[in-house]
C-alpha positions in Angstrom: 0.0 0.0 0.0 1.3 3.4 -0.9 0.7 6.1 1.8 -2.1 8.6 1.5 -1.8 12.1 0.1 0.5 14.7 1.7 0.8 18.4 0.9 4.1 17.6 -0.8 2.8 14.6 -2.9 -0.2 16.7 -4.0 2.1 19.4 -5.3 4.6 17.0 -6.9 7.5 17.8 -4.5 10.0 15.0 -4.0 9.5 13.8 -0.4 12.1 11.4 0.9 13.2 11.9 4.5 11.1 14.9 5.2 8.5 13.6 7.6 5.3 15.3 6.3 1.9 14.3 7.6 -1.1 13.2 5.6 -3.6 15.7 4.5 -7.3 15.3 5.5 -7.9 13.9 2.0 -4.9 11.5 2.5 -6.4 10.3 5.8 -9.8 9.7 4.2 -8.2 7.7 1.4 -6.1 5.7 3.8 -9.3 4.7 5.7 -10.8 3.5 2.4 -7.8 1.1 2.0 -9.4 -0.9 4.8 -12.3 -1.9 2.5 -9.9 -3.6 0.2 -7.8 -5.5 2.8 -10.1 -6.0 5.8 -11.0 -9.6 5.1 -7.4 -10.6 4.0 -5.3 -12.3 6.7 -1.6 -11.1 6.8 1.2 -13.1 8.3 3.0 -9.8 9.1 2.7 -6.1 8.4 5.7 -4.1 7.4 5.8 -0.3 7.4 8.3 2.5 6.6 9.4 4.4 9.6 8.0 7.7 8.2 4.7 9.0 9.6 2.9 9.2 6.3 3.3 5.4 5.8 2.7 4.5 9.5 -0.4 6.7 9.7 -1.8 5.1 6.5 -1.1 1.7 8.1 -3.0 2.7 11.3 -6.0 4.1 9.3 -6.1 1.0 7.2 -6.6 -1.0 10.3 -3.2 -2.7 10.6 -1.3 -0.3 12.8 -1.2 -2.6 15.9 0.6 -5.2 13.9 3.2 -3.0 12.2 6.8 -3.9 12.1 8.9 -0.9 11.1 11.3 -1.8 8.3 13.9 1.0 7.7 14.6 -0.3 4.2 11.0 0.8 3.2 11.9 4.4 3.6 11.5 6.5 0.5 14.2 7.2 -2.1 16.8 9.7 -0.6 16.4 12.7 -2.9 19.5 14.4 -1.4 19.8 17.9 -2.8 16.5 17.5 -4.6 14.4 16.9 -1.5 11.3 19.1 -1.6 11.8 20.1 -5.2 9.6 19.3 -8.2 10.7 17.6 -11.3 9.9 20.8 -13.3 12.1 22.8 -10.9 15.0 20.3 -11.3 14.6 20.3 -15.0 14.8 24.1 -15.2 18.5 23.5 -14.4 19.0 20.0 -15.8 16.5 19.6 -18.7 17.3 15.9 -19.4 17.1 14.8 -15.7 15.1 11.8 -14.6 15.2 10.3 -11.2 15.4 6.8 -12.6 18.5 7.4 -14.8 20.4 10.0 -12.8 19.4 9.7 -9.2 20.0 12.6 -6.9 23.1 14.5 -6.0 23.8 14.0 -2.3 21.2 11.2 -2.3 20.5 7.8 -3.8 20.6 6.3 -7.3 18.3 3.5 -8.5 20.8 0.8 -7.6 20.9 2.0 -4.0 17.1 1.8 -3.7 17.3 -1.6 -5.5 19.7 -2.9 -2.9 17.2 -1.9 -0.1 14.3 -3.4 -2.2 16.2 -6.7 -2.5 16.6 -6.9 1.3 12.8 -6.2 1.8 12.0 -8.9 -0.8 14.2 -11.4 1.1 12.3 -10.7 4.2 8.9 -11.0 2.4 9.9 -14.4 1.0 10.5 -15.7 4.5 6.7 -15.9 4.9 4.4 -18.5 3.4 1.4 -16.2 3.7 0.7 -12.7 2.5 2.5 -9.7 4.1 1.1 -6.2 4.1 3.6 -3.5 3.2 3.1 0.2 3.7 5.5 2.5 2.0 6.2 5.2 -0.6 5.8 5.6 -4.3 9.3 5.4 -5.7 10.5 2.7 -3.3 7.5 0.5 -3.8 7.9 0.8 -7.6 11.5 -0.4 -7.2 10.3 -3.3 -5.0 7.8 -4.3 -7.7 10.4 -4.2 -10.4 12.9 -6.2 -8.4 10.2 -8.7 -7.4 9.8 -9.7 -11.0 13.6 -9.6 -11.5 13.8 -6.4 -13.5 16.4 -3.7 -12.8 15.5 -1.0 -10.3 15.3 1.6 -13.1 12.3 -0.3 -14.5 10.3 0.9 -11.6 9.8 4.0 -13.9 7.3 1.9 -15.9 5.0 1.4 -12.9 3.0 4.5 -12.0 1.7 4.5 -8.5 -0.8 6.9 -7.0 -1.2 7.7 -3.4 -3.5 5.5 -1.2 -3.5 2.6 -3.6 -3.2 -1.1 -3.1 -1.1 -3.4 -5.2 -0.4 -7.1 -5.0 2.8 -9.0 -5.8 2.6 -12.8 -5.8 3.3 -15.9 -7.7 2.1 -17.8 -10.7 3.5 -21.3 -10.0 7.2 -20.6 -9.2 7.3 -17.3 -11.2 7.1 -14.0 -9.2 4.4 -11.8 -10.8 2.6 -8.5 -10.3 -1.0 -9.7 -9.5 -2.7 -6.3 -9.3 -1.3 -2.7 -9.4 -2.4 0.8 -8.4 -5.9 -0.1 -7.2 -7.9 2.8 -5.8 -10.2 1.8 -2.9 
């Protein structure tokens, strides 16, 4: 599950380590996630340490079970924290997060290494695990789940307060559903 809307996500600002809260709309959307997951049992619940993901987890009804997983924190945007893509491109017209990363922050391979550690933890369970995190990090996790390079997370748009499901088809890891709005 991606966290609900924040003021920064609504305005397109890159929000990595800045711990911004959910907006009222973000809280309402996070509560609606419960309707999609309330009858599904989870062997564990993982959440990013940042309040926007943790609050989404609580409002979705799984906060009491949350295990904070530091590797689920959002991409470190370094010098680009709080900036918009348009603002960055005013100085670097060909910039993309996925190809260039962020000065003073992470590149896709760094986030991919964290994603691989999260996936290793997920695969320790035989049952479903709920994961509450952030847009870019979750996109990298999905790409790595299906053995694509971290940069291919660029192909997987992910809105706030959505539910996605990774799984298996026989022994093949697959994306079962993606970017479902409650």
